[in-house]
Backbone as CSV, one residue per row, in Angstrom:
resi,resn,N_x,N_y,N_z,CA_x,CA_y,CA_z,C_x,C_y,C_z
1,MET,17.315,150.948,-141.054,17.342,149.777,-141.913,18.611,148.996,-141.603
2,THR,18.457,147.860,-140.988,19.637,147.081,-140.638,19.807,145.848,-141.495
3,GLU,18.799,145.442,-142.230,18.906,144.262,-143.073,18.433,144.599,-144.475
4,SER,19.134,144.112,-145.461,18.771,144.378,-146.850,17.506,143.618,-147.196
5,ALA,16.565,144.306,-147.808,15.300,143.675,-148.161,15.451,142.776,-149.385
6,THR,16.457,142.988,-150.203,16.586,142.209,-151.423,17.684,141.164,-151.383
7,SER,18.618,141.264,-150.471,19.736,140.326,-150.476,19.386,138.977,-149.882
8,GLY,18.488,138.947,-148.947,18.149,137.701,-148.299,19.238,137.201,-147.362
9,VAL,20.224,138.027,-147.092,21.322,137.652,-146.210,21.047,138.261,-144.846
10,PRO,20.747,137.412,-143.862,20.467,137.945,-142.531,21.679,138.686,-141.981
11,GLY,21.430,139.808,-141.351,22.501,140.573,-140.735,23.270,141.460,-141.707
12,MET,22.939,141.412,-142.973,23.623,142.249,-143.973,23.079,143.668,-143.852
13,THR,23.954,144.602,-143.575,23.545,145.999,-143.488,24.026,146.746,-144.723
14,VAL,23.463,147.877,-144.945,23.893,148.724,-146.053,25.364,149.083,-145.880
15,GLU,25.746,149.403,-144.657,27.130,149.765,-144.374,28.090,148.634,-144.710
16,SER,27.732,147.402,-144.317,28.637,146.278,-144.588,28.660,145.922,-146.066
17,ALA,27.561,146.112,-146.755,27.513,145.806,-148.181,28.433,146.735,-148.979
18,PHE,28.556,147.982,-148.555,29.368,148.950,-149.269,30.714,149.223,-148.606
19,ALA,31.071,148.445,-147.594,32.259,148.712,-146.794,33.555,148.721,-147.599
20,GLY,33.733,147.800,-148.520,34.992,147.698,-149.259,35.050,148.518,-150.530
21,MET,33.987,149.227,-150.837,33.948,149.968,-152.104,34.764,151.248,-152.024
22,ARG,35.417,151.538,-153.114,36.166,152.785,-153.240,35.498,153.649,-154.297
23,SER,35.832,154.900,-154.316,35.267,155.757,-155.352,35.874,155.353,-156.695
24,VAL,35.077,155.473,-157.724,35.505,155.090,-159.062,35.929,156.348,-159.813
25,SER,37.117,156.300,-160.400,37.561,157.456,-161.165,36.873,157.454,-162.520
26,PRO,36.613,158.621,-163.071,35.902,158.701,-164.348,36.721,158.093,-165.484
27,VAL,36.015,157.557,-166.462,36.654,156.995,-167.649,37.171,158.148,-168.497
28,VAL,38.392,158.005,-169.009,38.926,158.998,-169.931,39.300,158.314,-171.238
29,PHE,39.152,159.035,-172.321,39.449,158.532,-173.648,40.568,159.369,-174.246
30,ARG,41.518,158.716,-174.878,42.588,159.424,-175.576,42.099,159.798,-176.960
31,ALA,42.418,161.007,-177.355,41.988,161.498,-178.665,43.049,162.427,-179.228
32,GLY,42.890,162.746,-180.489,43.797,163.671,-181.152,43.035,164.556,-182.109
33,CYS,43.565,165.737,-182.319,42.940,166.700,-183.216,43.659,166.678,-184.569
34,PRO,42.925,166.471,-185.654,43.555,166.476,-186.968,43.985,167.882,-187.411
35,ASP,43.438,168.923,-186.815,43.791,170.298,-187.191,45.091,170.757,-186.542
36,CYS,45.143,170.715,-185.210,46.336,171.227,-184.511,47.317,170.121,-184.134
37,ARG,46.933,168.867,-184.345,47.771,167.680,-184.091,48.058,167.425,-182.607
38,GLU,47.350,168.099,-181.716,47.518,167.867,-180.281,46.882,166.538,-179.889
39,ARG,47.425,165.918,-178.831,46.876,164.690,-178.261,46.454,165.016,-176.826
40,PHE,45.331,164.447,-176.393,44.787,164.793,-175.089,43.850,163.696,-174.619
41,GLU,43.346,163.833,-173.407,42.362,162.919,-172.845,41.058,163.667,-172.638
42,LEU,39.957,162.977,-172.927,38.631,163.562,-172.777,37.773,162.668,-171.892
43,THR,36.906,163.265,-171.110,35.946,162.487,-170.332,34.757,162.144,-171.224
44,ALA,33.934,161.232,-170.773,32.763,160.817,-171.542,31.842,161.991,-171.853
45,SER,31.756,162.952,-170.958,30.856,164.086,-171.177,31.332,165.011,-172.298
46,ALA,32.591,164.906,-172.698,33.127,165.756,-173.771,32.918,165.146,-175.155
47,LEU,32.435,163.913,-175.199,32.255,163.204,-176.469,30.780,162.980,-176.768
48,ARG,30.454,162.858,-178.046,29.114,162.489,-178.497,29.274,161.378,-179.516
49,LEU,28.384,160.404,-179.470,28.401,159.289,-180.395,27.094,159.277,-181.167
50,ALA,27.178,159.217,-182.477,25.993,159.117,-183.332,26.045,157.768,-184.031
51,ILE,24.993,156.981,-183.872,24.931,155.661,-184.488,23.903,155.699,-185.602
52,GLY,24.400,155.509,-186.814,23.532,155.517,-187.987,23.276,154.121,-188.507
53,ALA,22.612,154.053,-189.649,22.262,152.769,-190.253,23.464,152.090,-190.888
54,THR,24.503,152.861,-191.224,25.684,152.299,-191.871,26.937,152.791,-191.170
55,SER,28.067,152.223,-191.572,29.332,152.679,-190.992,29.642,154.115,-191.399
56,ARG,29.123,154.560,-192.519,29.341,155.945,-192.968,28.606,156.961,-192.100
57,THR,27.533,156.515,-191.478,26.747,157.441,-190.661,26.912,157.182,-189.157
58,THR,27.926,156.418,-188.792,28.231,156.173,-187.382,29.561,156.850,-187.073
59,PHE,29.534,157.786,-186.126,30.728,158.578,-185.839,30.681,159.108,-184.416
60,TYR,31.828,159.566,-183.939,31.866,160.272,-182.664,32.433,161.657,-182.922
61,SER,32.112,162.573,-182.037,32.564,163.948,-182.228,32.908,164.587,-180.890
62,PHE,33.743,165.608,-180.977,34.144,166.372,-179.799,34.726,167.695,-180.277
63,THR,34.907,168.600,-179.341,35.555,169.874,-179.619,36.969,169.793,-179.065
64,CYS,37.953,170.123,-179.897,39.344,170.078,-179.458,39.555,171.087,-178.332
65,PRO,40.060,170.628,-177.188,40.278,171.547,-176.073,41.448,172.506,-176.314
66,GLU,42.287,172.220,-177.291,43.440,173.076,-177.576,43.114,174.190,-178.557
67,CYS,42.513,173.831,-179.708,42.280,174.840,-180.751,40.813,175.172,-180.973
68,GLY,39.903,174.404,-180.365,38.474,174.675,-180.484,37.825,174.124,-181.743
69,ALA,38.549,173.338,-182.530,37.993,172.782,-183.762,36.948,171.711,-183.438
70,ALA,35.897,171.668,-184.249,34.909,170.603,-184.153,35.479,169.393,-184.882
71,VAL,35.614,168.279,-184.176,36.220,167.074,-184.735,35.166,165.992,-184.855
72,ARG,35.144,165.324,-185.994,34.211,164.222,-186.242,35.018,163.070,-186.818
73,LYS,34.920,161.891,-186.188,35.694,160.727,-186.627,34.776,159.516,-186.749
74,PRO,35.063,158.637,-187.712,34.235,157.434,-187.866,34.371,156.515,-186.654
75,ALA,33.298,155.778,-186.375,33.304,154.859,-185.233,32.879,153.470,-185.696
76,GLY,33.828,152.554,-185.694,33.525,151.162,-185.996,32.891,150.484,-184.797
77,GLU,32.628,149.201,-184.946,31.956,148.454,-183.880,32.705,148.511,-182.552
78,ARG,34.012,148.345,-182.582,34.808,148.336,-181.345,34.774,149.706,-180.666
79,ILE,34.890,150.766,-181.436,34.838,152.126,-180.882,33.468,152.380,-180.267
80,VAL,32.411,151.970,-180.953,31.052,152.138,-180.418,30.931,151.409,-179.080
81,GLU,31.449,150.191,-179.022,31.402,149.402,-177.796,32.145,150.094,-176.653
82,LEU,33.339,150.606,-176.932,34.130,151.282,-175.901,33.469,152.571,-175.433
83,LEU,32.971,153.358,-176.368,32.358,154.639,-176.000,31.062,154.448,-175.219
84,THR,30.214,153.537,-175.665,28.961,153.323,-174.941,29.236,152.715,-173.564
85,GLY,30.206,151.811,-173.490,30.576,151.217,-172.206,31.176,152.229,-171.247
86,GLY,31.781,153.280,-171.798,32.389,154.315,-170.977,31.458,155.454,-170.630
87,GLY,30.195,155.355,-171.027,29.215,156.360,-170.635,29.052,157.543,-171.570
88,VAL,29.544,157.437,-172.806,29.384,158.535,-173.765,27.921,158.602,-174.206
89,ARG,27.387,159.814,-174.238,26.001,160.002,-174.678,25.869,159.607,-176.141
90,THR,24.787,158.885,-176.442,24.598,158.322,-177.771,23.319,158.841,-178.405
91,LEU,23.411,159.150,-179.685,22.274,159.574,-180.483,22.088,158.543,-181.573
92,ARG,20.921,157.971,-181.665,20.631,157.017,-182.743,19.977,157.775,-183.882
93,LEU,20.600,157.709,-185.047,20.088,158.386,-186.221,19.093,157.472,-186.930
94,HIS,17.947,158.014,-187.312,16.934,157.236,-188.007,16.949,157.577,-189.479
95,SER,16.761,156.577,-190.310,16.723,156.846,-191.746,15.357,157.445,-192.098
96,THR,15.312,158.203,-193.168,14.070,158.836,-193.596,13.284,157.952,-194.553
97,VAL,13.833,156.786,-194.877,13.160,155.873,-195.806,12.322,154.879,-195.051
């Protein structure tokens, strides 16, 4: 395959299209544990985001890598935006009504 079927640019090869790309480092999030008071960085795979119908039921959670405590913190709109943009797995909670 020497020409891209979708680019419409004659002579564009896969190699030239990706020539300047570098590997992307994973997104990390800073967090803290309310139990042991440690501060640390977590990858997206270490976090879970639950989006509920209200701000009371929207939160993110993780396990503290230092003490092993299960941590649950509220997530406002900005936090939801940052976590979803960073690849955190999201669970949408449905109301029973």
